[in-house]
C-alpha positions as CSV (number, residue, x, y, z in Angstrom):
1,M,-17.0,-41.7,6.4
2,G,-17.4,-38.2,5.2
3,T,-19.8,-35.8,3.3
4,P,-18.7,-32.3,2.2
5,E,-16.1,-30.9,-0.2
6,F,-13.6,-30.8,2.9
7,S,-13.7,-34.7,2.9
8,L,-12.6,-35.1,-0.8
9,P,-8.8,-34.5,-0.7
10,G,-8.6,-37.2,2.2
11,L,-10.7,-39.7,0.2
12,R,-8.6,-39.1,-2.9
13,A,-5.5,-39.9,-1.0
14,L,-7.0,-43.1,0.3
15,I,-8.1,-44.1,-3.2
16,A,-4.7,-43.5,-4.6
17,E,-2.9,-45.5,-1.9
18,K,-2.3,-49.1,-3.1
19,D,-1.8,-50.4,0.5
20,F,-5.4,-49.6,1.3
21,E,-8.6,-51.2,0.2
22,I,-11.8,-49.1,0.7
23,V,-14.5,-51.6,1.6
24,G,-17.2,-48.9,2.2
25,V,-18.0,-45.3,1.9
26,F,-20.5,-43.8,4.4
27,T,-22.1,-40.4,3.7
28,Q,-25.1,-38.4,4.4
29,A,-28.3,-38.6,2.4
30,D,-28.9,-36.7,-0.8
31,K,-30.4,-33.5,0.0
32,P,-32.4,-30.6,-1.9
33,V,-30.2,-27.8,-3.0
34,G,-30.7,-24.3,-4.4
35,R,-33.7,-22.5,-5.4
36,E,-34.9,-25.3,-7.3
37,Q,-34.4,-27.7,-4.3
38,A,-33.1,-30.3,-6.7
39,I,-32.2,-33.5,-4.9
40,T,-28.4,-33.5,-5.0
41,P,-25.8,-36.1,-3.7
42,P,-23.1,-35.0,-1.3
43,P,-19.7,-34.5,-2.9
44,V,-18.3,-37.7,-1.2
45,K,-20.9,-39.8,-2.9
46,I,-20.0,-38.3,-6.3
47,L,-16.4,-39.2,-5.8
48,A,-17.2,-42.6,-4.5
49,L,-19.5,-43.2,-7.6
50,E,-16.6,-42.1,-10.0
51,N,-14.4,-44.7,-8.5
52,N,-16.9,-47.6,-8.1
53,L,-16.9,-47.7,-4.4
54,P,-19.6,-49.2,-2.2
55,I,-21.7,-46.5,-0.8
56,F,-23.9,-46.3,2.4
57,Q,-26.1,-43.5,3.4
58,P,-27.9,-44.3,6.5
59,E,-30.3,-41.8,8.1
60,K,-29.0,-42.8,11.6
61,I,-25.5,-44.2,11.7
62,K,-26.2,-46.2,14.8
63,E,-28.5,-48.5,12.7
64,S,-25.5,-49.4,10.6
65,L,-23.6,-51.5,13.3
66,G,-24.5,-54.9,11.6
67,T,-23.5,-53.4,8.1
68,I,-20.3,-52.2,9.4
69,K,-19.5,-55.5,11.1
70,K,-20.0,-57.4,7.9
71,L,-17.6,-55.1,6.1
72,S,-15.0,-56.0,8.8
73,P,-12.9,-52.8,8.4
74,D,-9.4,-52.8,9.9
75,L,-9.6,-49.0,10.2
76,I,-12.3,-46.4,9.8
77,V,-11.3,-42.8,8.7
78,V,-13.7,-40.0,9.5
79,I,-13.5,-36.6,7.7
80,A,-16.4,-34.2,8.2
81,Y,-19.1,-36.8,8.3
82,G,-21.4,-34.7,10.2
83,K,-22.8,-37.4,12.5
84,I,-21.6,-38.6,15.9
85,I,-20.3,-42.1,15.8
86,P,-21.4,-44.2,18.7
87,Q,-19.1,-46.2,20.9
88,N,-20.2,-49.7,19.6
89,I,-19.3,-48.7,16.1
90,L,-15.9,-47.2,17.2
91,D,-15.1,-50.5,18.8
92,V,-15.6,-52.5,15.5
93,P,-12.3,-51.8,13.5
94,T,-9.2,-53.4,14.5
95,Y,-7.3,-50.2,14.8
96,G,-10.3,-48.1,15.7
97,C,-11.7,-44.9,14.2
98,L,-9.4,-42.1,13.2
99,N,-10.6,-38.5,12.6
100,V,-9.1,-35.6,10.6
101,H,-10.3,-32.5,12.6
102,A,-9.6,-29.0,11.1
103,S,-8.1,-27.4,14.2
104,L,-5.2,-27.7,16.6
105,L,-6.9,-29.7,19.2
106,P,-7.7,-29.3,22.1
107,K,-8.5,-25.8,20.8
108,Y,-11.8,-25.6,18.9
109,R,-13.4,-28.8,19.4
110,G,-16.8,-29.0,17.7
111,A,-18.3,-28.0,14.2
112,A,-17.3,-24.3,13.5
113,C,-13.6,-25.0,13.9
114,L,-12.9,-23.5,10.4
115,N,-14.4,-20.2,11.2
116,A,-13.1,-19.7,14.7
117,P,-9.4,-19.0,14.0
118,I,-10.6,-16.1,11.7
119,L,-13.1,-14.8,13.9
120,N,-10.7,-14.7,16.8
121,G,-7.7,-13.2,15.0
122,D,-5.4,-16.4,15.6
123,S,-1.9,-16.3,14.1
124,E,-2.2,-20.0,13.2
125,T,-4.4,-23.0,12.7
126,G,-4.1,-26.4,11.5
127,V,-5.4,-29.9,11.3
128,T,-5.2,-32.9,14.0
129,I,-5.6,-36.5,13.4
130,M,-6.9,-38.3,16.5
131,K,-8.1,-41.6,17.5
132,M,-11.9,-41.2,18.1
133,E,-13.8,-41.6,21.4
134,A,-17.5,-41.3,21.9
135,S,-17.3,-37.8,23.2
136,L,-16.7,-34.8,21.0
137,D,-13.3,-34.3,19.6
138,T,-11.6,-35.4,22.9
139,G,-9.6,-38.4,21.6
140,P,-5.8,-38.9,21.8
141,I,-3.8,-37.0,19.1
142,L,-1.7,-38.9,16.5
143,R,-0.4,-36.0,14.5
144,Q,-0.9,-32.3,13.9
145,A,0.2,-29.9,11.2
146,T,0.0,-26.1,11.3
147,I,-0.4,-23.2,8.8
148,K,0.4,-19.5,9.7
149,L,-2.3,-16.9,9.4
150,E,-1.7,-13.5,8.1
151,G,-5.1,-11.9,9.1
152,K,-6.6,-11.7,5.6
153,E,-7.7,-15.1,5.1
154,K,-11.3,-16.0,4.2
155,L,-13.2,-18.9,5.0
156,V,-12.6,-20.5,1.7
157,D,-8.8,-20.0,2.1
158,I,-8.9,-21.9,5.4
159,H,-11.2,-24.5,4.2
160,D,-9.0,-25.5,1.1
161,A,-5.7,-25.1,2.8
162,L,-6.7,-27.5,5.8
163,A,-8.5,-29.9,3.5
164,T,-5.2,-30.3,1.5
165,L,-3.0,-30.3,4.5
166,G,-5.1,-33.0,6.2
167,A,-4.9,-35.2,3.1
168,E,-1.0,-34.8,2.9
169,I,-0.6,-36.1,6.5
170,L,-3.3,-38.8,6.4
171,I,-1.6,-41.6,4.7
172,P,1.7,-41.4,6.6
173,T,-0.1,-41.1,9.8
174,L,-2.4,-44.1,9.2
175,K,0.9,-46.2,8.2
176,D,2.8,-45.0,11.1
177,F,-0.1,-45.7,13.5
178,I,-0.8,-49.2,12.2
179,A,3.0,-50.1,12.5
180,G,3.0,-48.9,16.2
181,K,5.3,-45.9,15.4
182,I,3.0,-43.4,17.0
183,K,2.2,-43.0,20.7
184,P,-1.2,-41.3,20.9
185,Q,-1.0,-38.2,23.1
186,I,-3.8,-37.5,25.5
187,Q,-5.4,-33.9,25.1
188,D,-5.2,-31.5,27.9
189,D,-8.8,-30.8,28.6
190,S,-7.9,-27.6,30.6
191,Q,-6.9,-26.0,27.3
192,A,-10.0,-27.1,25.4
193,S,-12.6,-24.7,23.7
194,Y,-15.7,-25.6,22.0
195,V,-17.3,-24.0,18.9
196,K,-21.0,-24.6,18.2
197,T,-22.6,-25.4,14.9
198,L,-23.5,-22.1,13.2
199,R,-27.0,-20.9,12.4
200,K,-28.2,-18.4,10.0
201,E,-29.1,-16.0,12.7
202,D,-25.4,-16.1,13.9
203,G,-24.5,-14.0,10.9
204,K,-26.5,-10.9,12.3
205,I,-23.9,-8.1,12.5
206,N,-23.8,-6.1,15.9
207,W,-22.6,-2.7,14.6
208,Q,-21.8,-1.8,18.2
209,K,-18.6,-4.1,17.9
210,S,-15.5,-2.7,16.6
211,A,-14.8,-2.5,12.9
212,T,-11.9,-5.1,13.2
213,E,-14.2,-7.6,15.1
214,I,-16.8,-7.2,12.2
215,E,-14.2,-7.4,9.4
216,R,-13.2,-10.8,10.8
217,M,-16.7,-11.9,11.1
218,V,-17.3,-11.0,7.5
219,R,-14.2,-13.1,6.4
220,A,-15.1,-16.0,8.8
221,F,-18.9,-16.3,7.9
222,N,-19.1,-16.1,4.1
223,P,-20.6,-17.9,2.4
224,W,-22.2,-19.5,5.4
225,P,-24.0,-18.5,7.5
226,G,-23.4,-15.2,5.7
227,T,-23.3,-11.7,7.5
228,Y,-25.9,-9.2,7.3
229,G,-27.6,-6.1,8.8
230,L,-31.2,-4.9,8.8
231,D,-32.8,-2.0,6.8
232,Q,-36.2,-1.5,8.3
233,G,-36.5,-5.2,9.1
234,K,-35.1,-6.3,5.6
235,I,-32.0,-8.1,5.3
236,V,-29.0,-6.5,3.6
237,K,-26.2,-9.0,3.1
238,I,-22.5,-7.9,3.6
239,I,-20.6,-10.1,1.1
240,S,-17.0,-8.6,1.3
241,V,-15.2,-5.8,3.0
242,D,-11.8,-4.3,2.9
243,S,-9.3,-5.6,5.4
244,N,-8.0,-2.1,6.0
245,I,-10.1,-0.3,8.7
246,L,-11.2,3.1,8.4
247,L,-10.3,5.3,11.3
248,S,-13.7,7.1,11.9
249,N,-15.9,7.8,14.7
250,N,-17.6,10.8,13.3
251,H,-21.0,9.1,12.4
252,E,-23.9,7.5,14.1
253,I,-23.2,3.8,14.7
254,G,-24.7,1.7,11.6
255,E,-24.7,4.9,9.5
256,I,-23.7,4.4,5.8
257,F,-21.4,7.2,4.3
258,L,-18.9,7.9,1.7
259,N,-15.3,8.5,2.5
260,N,-13.0,9.6,-0.4
261,G,-15.4,7.8,-2.8
262,R,-15.6,4.6,-0.8
263,L,-18.7,3.1,0.9
264,A,-18.5,2.7,4.7
265,I,-20.5,2.0,7.6
266,Q,-19.8,3.2,11.1
267,C,-19.1,0.7,13.8
268,G,-18.7,0.9,17.6
269,Q,-15.2,1.7,16.9
270,D,-13.9,3.0,13.5
271,A,-15.7,2.1,10.3
272,L,-15.7,-0.7,7.8
273,V,-15.2,-0.2,4.1
274,I,-17.8,-2.3,2.2
275,L,-16.7,-3.8,-1.2
276,K,-19.9,-5.9,-2.0
277,L,-23.3,-6.3,-0.6
278,Q,-26.7,-7.5,-1.5
279,T,-30.2,-6.2,-0.7
280,A,-33.3,-8.5,-0.4
281,G,-34.4,-9.9,-3.9
282,K,-31.4,-8.4,-5.8
283,K,-28.2,-9.6,-7.2
284,I,-24.8,-9.0,-5.5
285,M,-23.5,-5.5,-6.2
286,T,-20.4,-3.5,-5.8
287,S,-20.4,-0.6,-3.3
288,E,-20.6,1.9,-6.2
289,E,-23.6,0.2,-7.6
290,F,-25.2,0.2,-4.3
291,W,-24.6,3.9,-3.6
292,R,-26.0,4.9,-7.0
293,G,-29.2,2.9,-6.7
294,N,-30.2,2.8,-3.0
295,K,-31.6,5.1,-0.6
296,I,-30.5,3.0,2.5
297,K,-28.7,5.3,5.0
298,S,-28.1,3.0,7.9
299,L,-28.3,-0.5,9.1
300,S,-29.3,-2.0,12.4
């Protein structure tokens, strides 16, 4: 069970493993994508089609109980499926349902687990394979793997690294678990934190925050939900910024200015050097292109 690009390395690992037979692939429905709103299958469906695997796309997973019982799986692997699996389905497989979660549980239970370590300036992140329970990301841990963070990673870097890492530990974890070589470790709920599903409005930058906080936000929230300020109510997207913070408190908060030929915006503490941005209805431009062609002096 999986849907987006993040699920693909794990599915490829399962396909390549001769000891496993994939009896079904559950993924979300085809959806309209882009300006043309073309109906597009999710990445997992495309990979499943390429490998002639049975595909199921229920609107509500709870309605698939009968189908799943007929498939009679020994094990269900869930990687970024995007739907809550009810207990009566978790109970179907002989060995239960295992989830590949993109954080070091119990830290960052929930949806935005890829963004959170960047946003919070963490020194590490990783993946957890756990046995699923009906409640969100609370199940006992089978195995974890960690990567170090240098403080310059973007969302795409974390996404790709953890998708690959999860796939690398998936097969040996499944085999060890089935063989009884792993004793699941109960999570310490007192150490748990939750990260909610991000919405577009979460990308609105509060320029009162420090430049360091906003720099992390830009790395953590692009491409989705994106980061932006407002020019008289019109959205100006901040696409990328320099990781080096400009030491400046000589301008009004939100003011756009040049410093040694570099475009910057004053924050609550210090200033942020902007590399790429996009005004409403225009293409993405470099800071130099923006400064030459726009009269915007500040953002709110």
